[in-house]
Structure formats: C-alpha cells, structure tokens
C-alpha positions in Angstrom: -44.0 25.3 30.1 -42.3 26.9 32.6 -39.8 29.6 31.5 -36.6 28.9 31.8 -33.7 31.1 33.0 -29.9 30.8 32.4 -27.9 29.1 34.9 -24.0 28.5 35.3 -22.6 25.8 37.7 -18.9 24.2 37.9 -18.1 21.2 40.1 -14.8 21.3 42.8 -13.0 19.2 44.2 -11.4 20.1 47.4 -8.8 17.7 49.4 -9.0 16.4 53.0 -6.9 17.2 55.6 -4.5 14.2 54.8 -4.3 14.9 51.5 -3.6 18.7 51.9 -0.7 17.9 53.9 0.6 15.4 51.3 0.4 18.7 49.1 -2.7 18.2 47.2 -4.9 21.3 46.0 -8.3 22.5 44.7 -9.2 21.1 41.4 -12.0 21.9 38.8 -13.8 18.8 37.7 -16.2 20.4 35.6 -15.6 23.6 34.1 -18.1 26.6 34.3 -20.7 25.3 32.1 -24.1 27.0 31.4 -27.7 25.8 30.8 -31.1 26.5 30.7 -33.3 25.4 33.4 -36.9 26.3 35.0 -35.2 26.5 38.7 -32.1 26.3 40.8 -32.8 22.7 42.4 -33.1 21.3 38.9 -30.2 23.3 38.1 -28.0 21.6 41.2 -29.9 18.3 40.1 -27.9 18.8 36.4 -24.8 19.5 37.9 -24.7 16.7 40.3 -25.4 14.5 37.6 -22.6 15.8 35.9 -19.4 14.7 38.4 -17.4 12.2 36.9 -17.8 8.6 37.5 -14.3 8.5 38.9 -14.7 11.2 41.7 -18.3 9.8 42.9 -16.3 8.0 45.7 -15.1 11.3 47.4 -18.5 12.9 47.1 -18.1 14.4 50.5 -15.3 16.5 48.9 -17.0 17.6 45.9 -18.8 21.4 45.6 -21.1 22.3 43.7 -21.1 26.2 42.5 -24.5 27.1 41.0 -25.3 30.5 40.3 -28.8 31.9 37.9 -28.1 35.2 35.3 
C-alpha cells in the first residue's frame, strides 16, 4: 500500500460578471478539510466529490484549492 500524506482542501464559489454587478461575493462552499491521500490527483478528486449538489450547475464558477502538508 502506498504511503498516504496529509492534504488540505477547500471549495470556493466565485460570482460571474453579472452576479458581481448585482453584489454577489465569493463564498466558501466546503470549509478547509484535512484528508489522507496517496497523491495530489486523488486529493483533488476527493475535493471535487465534496462539491454540494446544488452548486454543481455552476461548475465553471467553482475553484478547488488543494495543498499538501
């Protein structure tokens, strides 16, 4: 079994240009979360799977931030 490493991820939503004009601001969809994963790609996949269902329709406005420890 491959050695696992700590990763931290968060999921952010950013408004498009029209939403920004209407006063919308970026928000955190998934608070920073610490996980164990064997590599960055698997950690990113885990983060992507945590995107709330109701936000998936605006996937082009979602940012996934992942960092290893």
